[in-house]
Structure formats: C-alpha cells, structure tokens
C-alpha positions in Angstrom: 0.0 0.0 0.0 2.9 2.4 0.8 4.4 1.7 -2.7 1.1 2.2 -4.4 0.5 5.5 -2.6 4.1 6.6 -3.5 3.5 5.9 -7.2 0.2 7.7 -7.1 1.7 10.8 -5.5 4.6 10.8 -8.0 2.4 10.8 -11.1 0.0 13.3 -9.5 2.9 15.7 -9.1 3.9 15.3 -12.7 0.3 15.8 -13.9 -0.2 19.2 -12.3 1.3 20.7 -15.5 0.2 18.2 -18.0 -3.0 19.8 -19.2 -5.2 22.8 -19.2 -8.3 20.7 -20.1 -10.6 18.6 -18.0 -13.1 15.8 -18.6 -14.8 13.2 -16.5 -14.6 10.7 -19.4 -13.4 7.3 -18.2 -10.0 6.1 -19.3 -9.8 3.5 -22.1 -7.1 1.1 -23.1 -4.1 2.7 -24.8 -0.8 1.3 -26.0 2.3 3.5 -26.2 5.5 2.5 -27.9 8.8 4.2 -27.0 11.4 3.7 -29.6 14.9 4.3 -28.1 13.6 3.2 -24.7 17.1 2.3 -23.4 18.6 5.7 -24.0 19.1 8.8 -21.8 15.7 10.2 -22.7 14.0 6.8 -23.3 14.5 5.4 -19.9 13.0 8.2 -17.8 10.3 8.7 -20.4 9.4 5.1 -20.1 9.3 5.4 -16.3 6.9 8.3 -16.5 4.7 6.5 -18.9 4.7 3.4 -16.7 3.3 5.6 -13.9 0.5 7.1 -16.1 -3.1 5.8 -15.6 -3.7 6.8 -19.2 -1.5 3.9 -20.5 -2.4 0.3 -20.3 0.4 -1.2 -22.4 3.9 0.2 -22.6 6.1 -1.2 -25.3 9.9 -0.5 -25.1 12.1 -0.9 -28.2 15.8 -0.2 -28.7 18.8 -1.9 -30.3 20.1 -2.9 -26.9 18.9 -3.1 -23.3 15.2 -3.0 -23.6 14.4 -6.4 -22.0 16.2 -5.2 -18.9 14.4 -1.8 -19.0 11.1 -3.5 -19.3 11.8 -6.0 -16.6 12.8 -3.2 -14.2 9.7 -1.2 -15.0 7.4 -4.2 -14.7 8.1 -4.3 -10.9 6.4 -0.9 -10.5 2.8 -1.4 -9.2 0.7 0.3 -11.8 -1.9 -1.0 -14.2 0.1 -0.9 -17.4 1.8 -4.0 -18.8 5.3 -3.6 -20.0 7.3 -5.3 -22.8 10.8 -4.9 -24.1 11.8 -5.7 -27.7 15.1 -5.9 -29.5 15.7 -6.0 -33.3 15.4 -9.5 -34.7 18.8 -11.3 -35.1 20.1 -11.5 -38.7 19.0 -14.8 -40.2 18.8 -16.7 -43.5 16.4 -16.6 -45.2 16.2 -12.9 -44.5 13.1 -11.8 -42.6 11.7 -8.6 -41.3 12.4 -7.0 -37.9 10.1 -9.0 -35.6 11.1 -7.0 -32.6 10.0 -3.8 -34.1 6.8 -5.4 -35.3 6.1 -6.6 -31.8 6.7 -3.2 -30.3 4.5 -1.3 -32.8 1.6 -3.5 -33.6 -1.5 -2.1 -32.0 0.2 1.1 -30.8 -2.0 4.2 -30.4 1.0 6.6 -29.8 4.6 6.0 -30.9 7.1 8.3 -29.2 10.6 8.4 -30.9 13.5 9.7 -28.7 16.0 7.3 -30.5 19.3 8.8 -31.7 22.7 10.1 -30.5 22.8 12.9 -28.0 24.6 16.2 -28.5 28.0 16.9 -27.1 29.7 20.2 -26.3 30.1 22.3 -29.5 27.6 20.3 -31.5 24.3 21.8 -32.8 21.2 19.8 -33.2 21.9 20.0 -37.0 25.3 18.3 -36.4 23.3 15.2 -35.4 21.5 15.1 -38.8 23.2 12.3 -40.7 23.0 9.7 -37.9 19.6 10.6 -36.5 18.0 11.0 -39.9 18.8 7.4 -40.8 17.5 6.2 -37.4 14.2 8.1 -37.8 13.8 6.9 -41.4 14.1 3.3 -40.3 11.8 3.5 -37.3 9.1 5.5 -39.2 9.2 2.9 -42.0 8.3 0.4 -39.3 5.5 2.6 -38.1 4.2 2.8 -41.7 4.1 -1.0 -41.9 3.0 -2.0 -38.4 0.9 0.9 -37.0 0.0 3.2 -39.9 -2.8 4.8 -37.9 -0.8 5.6 -34.7 0.1 9.1 -33.6 3.8 9.5 -34.2 5.6 12.0 -31.8 9.2 12.8 -32.9 11.7 13.8 -30.2 14.9 12.8 -32.1 16.9 15.9 -33.1 17.1 17.9 -35.3 13.3 17.9 -35.0 13.0 20.7 -37.6 14.3 18.1 -40.1 13.4 14.7 -38.7 9.6 15.5 -38.8 9.8 16.3 -42.5 11.8 13.1 -43.0 9.1 11.1 -41.3 6.4 12.8 -43.4 8.3 11.9 -46.6 8.7 8.3 -45.5 5.0 8.0 -44.7 4.1 9.6 -48.0 6.2 7.0 -49.9 4.4 4.3 -48.0 1.0 5.8 -48.9 -0.1 6.3 -45.3 0.8 9.9 -44.5 -1.8 11.6 -42.3 -0.7 15.1 -41.2 -3.0 14.9 -38.2 -1.0 12.0 -36.9 2.6 13.3 -37.1 4.0 15.8 -34.7 7.3 17.1 -33.4 7.5 17.5 -29.7 8.4 21.0 -28.7 7.0 20.8 -25.2 10.5 21.3 -23.6 10.7 24.8 -25.1 7.4 25.6 -23.3 8.7 24.1 -20.1 11.9 26.1 -20.3 10.0 29.3 -21.1 7.6 28.7 -18.2 10.4 28.0 -15.8 12.6 30.9 -16.8 9.8 33.6 -16.8 8.5 32.3 -13.5 11.9 32.6 -11.9 12.4 36.0 -13.4 9.0 37.4 -12.3 8.6 35.6 -9.0 5.7 33.5 -10.2 4.7 29.9 -9.6 5.6 28.0 -12.8 2.3 26.1 -12.7 0.5 29.4 -13.2 2.5 30.2 -16.3 1.8 29.0 -19.9 4.1 30.6 -22.5 3.2 30.1 -26.1 6.3 29.1 -28.1 6.2 29.1 -31.9 8.5 28.3 -34.8 10.7 25.3 -34.6 12.8 23.4 -32.1 16.4 24.6 -32.6 18.2 27.8 -31.7 16.7 30.9 -33.3 13.8 29.0 -34.7 12.4 28.8 -31.2 10.3 31.9 -30.5 8.8 32.3 -27.0 6.0 34.9 -26.9 6.7 36.5 -23.5 4.7 39.5 -24.4 1.6 37.5 -23.7 2.5 36.6 -20.1 0.0 38.4 -17.9 1.7 40.8 -15.5 5.2 40.1 -16.7 7.5 43.1 -17.1 11.0 43.0 -18.6 13.6 45.5 -19.4 15.0 45.2 -23.0 18.0 43.5 -21.6 16.0 41.1 -19.6 13.8 40.2 -22.5 16.7 39.5 -24.7 18.4 37.4 -22.1 15.4 35.2 -21.3 14.5 34.8 -25.0 18.0 33.7 -25.9 18.2 31.4 -22.9 15.0 29.7 -24.0 16.3 29.3 -27.5 19.7 27.8 -26.4 18.6 26.2 -23.1 19.9 22.8 -24.5 23.4 24.2 -24.9 23.3 25.2 -21.2 22.7 21.5 -20.2 25.2 20.1 -22.7 27.9 22.4 -21.3 27.0 21.6 -17.7 27.2 17.8 -18.4 30.7 18.4 -19.9 30.3 15.8 -22.6 28.3 13.3 -20.6 25.0 13.9 -22.5 22.4 16.4 -23.3 19.0 17.4 -21.9 17.6 14.0 -21.1 15.6 14.3 -17.9 13.8 17.5 -18.8 13.1 16.2 -22.3 11.7 13.0 -20.9 9.4 15.0 -18.7 8.3 17.2 -21.6 7.8 14.2 -23.8 5.7 12.5 -21.2 3.5 15.6 -20.7 2.9 15.7 -24.5 2.2 12.0 -24.8 -0.3 12.0 -21.9 -2.1 15.0 -23.3 -2.5 13.3 -26.6 -4.0 10.3 -24.9 -6.4 12.5 -23.0 -7.5 14.2 -26.2 -8.0 10.8 -27.8 -10.6 10.0 -25.1 -12.4 13.3 -25.4 -10.7 15.8 -23.2 -10.2 19.4 -24.4 -6.5 19.7 -25.0 -4.5 22.4 -26.6 -0.7 22.4 -26.6 2.2 23.7 -28.7 3.5 21.2 -31.3 5.5 21.2 -34.5 3.1 20.1 -37.3 2.4 20.5 -41.0 0.9 24.0 -41.1 -0.2 26.7 -43.4 0.2 29.5 -40.9 3.4 30.6 -42.6 5.2 29.7 -45.8 7.2 27.1 -43.9 5.7 23.6 -44.5 6.0 22.7 -40.8 5.6 25.1 -37.9 5.2 25.0 -34.1 2.2 26.8 -32.6 -0.7 26.1 -30.3 -2.6 23.0 -31.6 -5.9 21.6 -30.5 -5.8 17.8 -30.3 -8.8 15.5 -30.5 -9.7 11.8 -30.9 -8.0 11.7 -34.3 -4.9 13.6 -33.5 -4.4 17.2 -34.7 -7.9 18.8 -34.7 -7.1 22.4 -35.3 -4.1 24.6 -35.8 -4.7 27.8 -33.9 -3.7 31.2 -35.3 -0.5 32.8 -34.0 -2.1 36.2 -33.3 -0.3 39.5 -33.2 3.4 39.6 -32.4 5.2 42.4 -30.5 7.8 44.4 -32.5 10.5 42.5 -30.7 8.9 39.1 -31.5 8.4 40.2 -35.1 12.2 40.8 -35.5 12.9 37.2 -34.3 10.1 35.8 -36.5 11.7 37.4 -39.6 15.1 35.9 -38.6 13.7 32.5 -37.8 11.6 31.7 -40.9 14.4 31.4 -43.5 16.4 29.1 -41.2 13.4 27.0 -40.4 12.6 26.5 -44.1 16.2 25.5 -44.9 16.1 22.8 -42.1 12.7 21.5 -43.4 14.1 21.2 -47.0 17.2 19.4 -45.7 14.9 16.7 -44.2 12.9 16.4 -47.3 16.0 16.2 -49.5 17.4 13.4 -47.3 14.5 11.1 -48.5 13.9 12.4 -52.0 17.4 13.1 -53.4 
C-alpha cells in the first residue's frame, strides 16, 4: 500500500502541469510504444509512462537493453503491462524485424526519442546524418505495423526529422498530417520556468506560447503574452536567448556526458499523456510542430488543438510584438532551410 501511494503521488505531481483541459470521461485502453527506450531520454520517459493511468500497455524498443528496462519497469505497481523488444537477429532466409513489429503492432501513440545525443560544441543539426537514418528506419516500421498511430518525434534535429518522417509515410501511402508531430514541449517548459523565476511567479501558473521550430533561433517564446510580466529590454533579450539555447546550457554543464535527457523525458511525457487524454475526449491544446499553413514554412510549431483523431485544429498565432516580429523574420528562412534538408534526405 505504501508503494502504491508513492506511485500515485509521484504521477500526480507530474500531472499538475500536464493539461489545461478537464473531462470526467473514463479512461480507455491505450498502447504507447517508446522507440529508443534504453537511452538517456527513453528510460526516464518510459518510467513516467509506466506511472501514467492513461497507459495500459507500454512497449519499449531499442537496439540494446530493452528487455532489462522492461523487466525493471514491470516491478512498479501500476496497471500498465510492459514489454521490451530488440531487433530480430540476422537470419537466413532474410526476414523482417520481428522485434520492431512486436513493439509497434496495436500502438496508439509512438514516441521516438532514439538517436545520438549532442556533445559540447555540437548543434542539433550536427546530429543530422546519424539521427536522420535512425528516424527513417523507425518510421518505415510505423508505416508498416501501425499506420494509424500518432507519431511523436523527439529525435533531433526535430525541424528536419519530422519532414523526414512525413516523406517516409508519403512514400508508403499512409501519411496523415493529423498523426505526425514534433515534440516542442520542452521549449514551453523552459520558457515557463525561466519567466516564472524571473518574475517571482509559480511555474504552474505560467503557460508561455512558443512558436516556430525546435532549434536555436527557430524557437520563439511569446513572452509579451504573459500576464503581469515586465521585462527591461536587456532582460527580455536574455530570457529569449536562454530559452532558444537552453539545451546548450545543459550540454555544457554535463561536460560531454550527455544532453537534456531528464527534462526532455518529462516534456515528452506531458505531451504524450495530453495526446492520450485528447483521444478519449478531453479538451487539450498544446504547442506542437506540425504540418501547417500559418506561414510559408511547411512545418511550424504553434498552439494546436488535439482530438480523438490527432491534430484537430491549428490555432492562429495572433499579433506579435515588434521584438517578437524581429525574431520571427530571422527565424523563418532558417526553419525553411532545415525542413528542406529533411525532405531532400529522403527524396534526393
């Protein structure tokens, strides 16, 4: 009983920031697959998913370590079952990846944090060649084994890996823009934390809209919309840049030992649980990187209303302050370039 109470308290603490919506609708069965579940993001993300009452089946997949991760998680007293799959061994005659098939079949949501982490001096774009190939392979599996699942991309560079996933799904004939998203929730978490600390607010009472993309100057927090917040020009510049380059702060602090894994796992969990709540009827709006016609960039992060079938409505950006408009004009050409790089990886 003590352990059960502890698990309940832990997930309740996490959930305080997980949604602005509410519904009394009863929870239904939901399978979540985490691809890259043995990694620095994947393990804490899988732990948080295991604690969630929204999830009844948690499927962990990676190239190494997932049976152990799943066995460890399975000892936690929550209602979700847990499995861990590895790629099928090479055999003759050649056969498909049974491990990936097992992980993905029947999945409602697939979360992909797989890939290599950043090291000091690296940008998200430096990760492109390795992570692009990983995302391509995993999304090919999604197209084959769970074509109707919501796919949430965490693997960096998100500005490029989401377009990669879209092109893979198009080639397979199963692309649905309502079911493919890039997770930008960490940018919102950072913006909420930094502005709350700056203004003496409780972070749970802050909800900063962050638009654009998920790398450097393509991240644009709209601090002008935070009620009661007052910044000098220098303070606004500092908090904006810190939000844009918060990942660099963590990479430097870890001194080559990794990137932002724990905070990204938390953000990925918040996003995933909100998607599941929306699927069962709750009113959920959260920022996400999706195919969009709000700008002339094919993909763009903005507030998105989610529903039973995924992306339900992409909400308008609204008016920007003169300061935000300057960043917007700088951001858009860079974002479009990173989107094209992803598309070209598949098509050229």
